[in-house]
N, C-alpha and C positions, 0 to 999 in steps of 0.2 A: 648456405642458401641465402640469397640476397632478395630483399623485398622492399617495396616502397613504404609499406606499413606493417607493423606487427602490433596486434591487439592482445593484451594479456587479460583474459577473463571473458567468458562466453555468455554472460548474462544479457538482460534486455538492453544494456548499454553497449556492451562489447560486440555481440553478434550483429546488432543493427549498424554500428559504426563500420564493422568489417564489410558488410554487404553493401552499404552505401558507398564506401570508398571503392569497392570493386566495380560498382555501377558507373562510377566516375572514371574508370580506366586504370585504377591503381592495382599493382600486384600485391596481394594481401595474404597474411598468415594470421590465423587465430589460435592462440594458445589457451587451452582450458584443462584444468586438472581433474575435473569430474564430468558432469553432464552439461552440454550446452543448454542454455535457457536460464542458468543460474538459480539463485534462491527463489526468484519469482515463480518460475515455471515448475521447478522440482520440489521445493519445500515451502512455498509461500502462497502467492496470489492464486494460481490456478488450482492446486489441490484443495485449499481452504474453500474457495468459491464453489468447487464441485461438491464438497460435503455440505456447504450451506444450501445449495440447490436441493439436495436430498432432504435436509431437515425442514426447509421452507415448504416443500411439497408435502412432507409429513404433517406439518402444522395445518396446511390447507385441507388435507384429507380428513383431519379430525373435525373440521368444520363443514364437512360435505353436506350435512343435513340442512344447513342454512341456505344452501343453493338448490335444495330440492332433490338432492342426490342421496341414494341409499348405498351404504357400504356394509355389506353383510359380514358380520364377525368383527373382531377387535382389530383396529388399525395398529399395525406394528411395523417393525423394520428388521432387515437383515444386515447387521453391521459389516459382516465379512463382504457381502456383495457391494455395499456402499464403498468400502475401501478398494475393492477390486475395480469398480467403475472409475474411481479417482485415479488409480494407477494406470488404467488403460488410456484415459484421456491424456495424462501426463506423458506417457510413452509415445502416444501418437503425435503430440506436439513437439516433443524432442526430436522424433524422427523427421518431422516436417522442417524443423530448423536445419537439420543435417542436409536435407534435400536442397534447401534454399542456398546453403553455403556452397554445396557442390555445383548447383546450377550457376551460381555467380563466380565460380572458379576461385573460391576462397579456400586456401589450404588449412586444414584443421590438424593441429598437433596436440596430442594428449600429454599433459605433464604440467609441472609447476614452473612458471616462468620467473626469471630473475634478471634484473638489469645488470649488465656486465660492463657498461661504459662504451663510449665510441659507437653508439648505435647497435650494439650487440646485446642479444638476449639469450641467456642460458636456460635451457629447458631440461628439467630432470623428470624423466618418466619411467615407465616400467621397462623400457628397452635401453635404459642408460641415459647419458647426457648428450645433448646435441646443441650446437650453437647456431643461432639465427642472426642475420645481419639485416637491419632495416634503416631507412632514412628517417622514419618517424616511428615512435612507440606511443601507444595509447594504453594507459593502465585503467582497467575496468574490473578491479578485483573484488568489489562489493563489500558486504558487511556480514556479520553473524550475530546471533543473539548475545546480548550482554549478560555476564554472569558475575555474581558476588559470592565470595567464598562462604559467607555466613549462611547463604541459602542452600548450601550442601547439594549442589547439582550432581546427580549420579547417572542420569539417563534412564532411570528405572522408576523410582518413586518420585523423584524431583526431575522434571523434564522441561524441555523447551518446545517450541512449536514444531521443530523437526521431528522429535520423538512422538509428539501428539498425533502427527499425521501417519504414524506407523503402528499405532496401538492395535492390538488384536481383539481387545474387549473394551466395552464401554465402562469406565470407572463408576463405582457407586457414588463416590463423592470426589470433588475436585476443588482445590484451592487455587484460584487464579491470582498470581502476584503481579499486580499492575493492571489498572483499569483503562489502558489506552486502547488503540485500535485492535491490536492482536489479541489482547486479553478479552475484550468485549466480543469479538467475533467467535473465539473459541468457547467462551462462556455460553453463548447462545446455541452453538452447535450441540454441546453436550447437555445443556439444560433441556433442549427439545427431545433428547434421547433418554431423558429420565434421570440424569446425574444431578445430585445435590451440589449446587455450585455456590461457592463463597468467593467474593472479589475483595481484595485489599488494595487500596490505592493510596499512595503517600500524599498526594495533593488533595485539595478539598472537594474535588468532584471527579466523576468518571469522564473519560474523553476530554481532558482539560485543554486540548488544543483546538476544540471546536467552539462555535458560538455558544455562549453561556446558556441561552434559551434552549438550544438543541440538547446540550448536556443535561439540563434539568429534566427535559422530556424523556431522555434516554434512561435516566435514573428511575423514573416512574415505570418505564417499560420493563426494566430489569427486575424491579420489585414485583411487578404484576406477574412476571414469569417465575416468581417464587425463588429468586436468587437473594442471597444475603450480601449486603454491601457494607464495607467499612472504608470510609474515606477520611483523609487527613490522618492516617495511621501508618506507622512503619513497622515492618517485621524485623525483629532483632536477630532471630535465628530459626532455622528449620532443622529438625532432627528426625531420624527414623524411629518409629515405634512399631509395635506389633500391628499389622494390618495396614500400615501406611506411614503417614508423617504427622508430626506435631509442629505447628508454627507458633512461636512465642512473639507476641507484639511488645513494643517498647513500654506499654502500660502494664505489662505482666500478664495480660489475658492470653489465652491459647486457643488455637483452632486446630482440629484434627480432621484429616481427610485421607482418602486412599492414595491420592496423588496430588502433587503440586506442580503447577505450570508457571514457569518464569517468563514473564512478558514485560520486562522493564526497559526495553530499548535495545539498541544494537551498537556494536563496536566495529571498527574499520579493519578490513583485511589488508594490513600493510606489512606485517611481519614476514621476513624472508624474501622480500622483493628487491633487496639491494638498493633501497632508496637513498640512504645516507651516503653510501659510497658513490652513487651517481649524482649527488648534489641536489636531490629533490627535497625541498623543505616541507616540514609537517607543522600542523597547527597544534594548539594546546590540547586538543582531544585526540591527537594522533591522525587527524585527517590530512590528506594531501592538499596543499594550498595551490589554487589555480587562479588565473585571471579570467576576465570576461570571455576570453577565447579558449578557455580550458587548458592553457599552457601552464606548465609547472615552472619552477625555478631552474630546471635543467634544460639545456638546449635540445630541442627535438623530442622532448618527452611531454606527454599530455595526460590528463586524467579525467575520467567521467564517472558518473554514477554515485552510489552511496559513499564511496571512499573520499569524495570531495566534500561531504557534509553540507551540501546546499539544501536540497529537499530530497529525503530518502524515499523516492517513489520510482517505480519501474519506468513510467512514462517520462519522467524527468531525465532519467539515465539515457533513454532512447533519444530524447530531444538533444541532450548534450552531445551524444555521439554523432548525430547528424550535423549539428553546428560545427563541431570540431573538424570532421573530415571534409565537409564542404568548403571550409576555409582552407584546408590543406590542398585539396585536389580539384575544387570547383573553379570555374573561370569567371564567376561573378564577383560582386563586391563583398568584401569580408564582413561578416556579421557577428555581433556579440550575443552571448546567451542571456536571455531575460527570464526572470523568475516572477514577474509581476502577475501573470495569469496562469496559474497552475491548479487545475481541479484536484481535489482530494476526496477520495471515496472510502466509505466504511460500509462493509457488507453485513451489517447487523440486520435484524428484522424488527421494525422497518429500517430501510437503508438510510444512510446519511451521506450527503455530499455537499461540498462547499468550494467556492473559488473567491479569491479576493479578501478584502478586509472584513473582520467582524465589527460589531458596533463598538466593542471595547477597544479594538485596535485603532479604529477611526478616531475615537475620542482621545486616545493617547497621542495621536498625530495632530490633534487640534482641528480635525475636519468636522464641520457642522454637517449633520446628515438628516435625511428624510428616509423613512422606512415604510415599505409596504409589505403586508403579509396576506396570504390566502390559505385557508385550511383545506386539506383534502376532504374533510367531512362534508364540505359544501360543493364538492365536484361530482358531477354525474358519473363519470367513468370510474372514479375511485369507489363510489358506492356500488356500481355494477360489479366490480371485481372483488368487492369485499375487503378492501384495504384503505381505510379512511384515516388512519393515525398519522399525524404529522402536518406539515405546512411548508409553504415556500416563502422565504423572506428575501426581499430585494432591498439593498442599502444603496442610497445615492448620495452624491455630493450635493448638498442643498444649494450651492452657489450656481451650479450649471445643470443639474438633473442627471449628470453622468453616473452610470452604474459602477460602483466601486466594490460591491460584494454581493454574492448570492449564496444562500444557505437553504438546503432542502433536507427535510426528513419526511420519508414516506415511500410509497410504492415506486420502484424503478428510479429512485433519486439519483443513483449512480449513472444512469443513462440520460436523465433529464438535465443534469448539470452541464452537459455540453452546450446547451443553449445559452446558459449564463456565461460560460467561458467565451463563446463566440461573440456575445454581445460586448463583453469587456475588452476582448482583443481588438475590436474595431471601434471602441469608444462610444458605444451607443448610449442614449439616454433612456430613462424609464418611459418617457413619452413616445420615443421611437419604437421601443419594444411593445408597448401597449397598442400602437397602431398597426402592428404586424398581425394579420389575420391568422388565427390559430384554428386548426380543424376541430370540429366537435363531433362526437364526444371523445376527448383525449385527455391524458394526464398533463400534456404540455399546456393546456389552457390555464393551468394554475400559474404559469409564468405571466401570461397576459393579464390575468386578474390581479396578481401581486404587483405588477407594474402599474396598473390602474390605481391600486390601493395606495401607492406612493402619493398620489394626488387626491385621495379620498373619493375615487370614482369607480371603484370595483362594483360592478352591477350585482354580482351573486354573493357577495360577502355580507 
């Protein structure tokens, strides 16, 4: 079978690259060993956000009386139905991707792909081994949860996010190892369902990758939700005990829980791809090295998504896929991949979203800044919907007023951040954003007010 393009991996990078290449007239085959949609759709973004939607609604129902609503009886939940709803949504979206591939005449081959040299890809599947020949190959093999032997992962009492999404019962207690994005999201899901949650984070704060002020506020929120936090501490080992696990910290203290969730990062899926034989160079962490056009060191071989270790987000993988194949099959000017404006979203409650530099990062770069903030507690729409925790922070370059960072904690932060990304993408200043009329009453007014606050002119703050 001869193709213009063979894509290995059907996640948000791979299937988007395959479809876009087909839209540009290429003959494309997509090789996927499991379900199309990858980790994001099957075991990550979509299933977790579906569960978060359930627990967020549950939290709102508990406060129904504040809205003048009467809920007769105790507010509860059916965990089995929550999980069934999650599975139904995932299955529907997987089916939708299959339809899009078929519609765009992309051939889908089930199996594990391996570079075989000279533009050939060997696919080993349930029906044996077949050989695919293509002018170009894009590797989009993704990543998986990082594991440490001392943590004693077994898929039962010590689990990753993948097993957490297939639990049949809500654990009475849960130790979350790692206070990053995945850890905090799962902590909130289970805490809302009544689980006693303990978070252990090796660094000095939870969500260490976000703006320090947002991280501090999230620490307060987690404690308010009656979670126990241990920051700046390492777990030495995890052992099975009757009724669950016991974690021993480096200081000798112990924590017991029914289950432990490992959320300490991700490793790259490069094993068994034939990369070394094909001349594809890897980095120090095992990632595939690519240039600004997503090309690897091997002629005709490209890589996109988590496996490149640029920014491990689904939308970055999709953007890389589009840049890569448009350069290969488009008739326009060749473009390089840029990572300057990438929104990052955390679906805790309240949500957190950011784009661009934090104040700390700007200081490290020697950039003098001016900052404007506006709290949701001063916003009419936020008060009306009963979600006033958090704020919008806009960071500008003091020399020209250009927006270089936007950070949001609050209701629908993950939707609102698009305005910050658009402003940064087009080099807008805080003054220009402030002069843009925002509808009232809306949550987006917080951006206008924060932009005004950069110059001390916020009317409602």
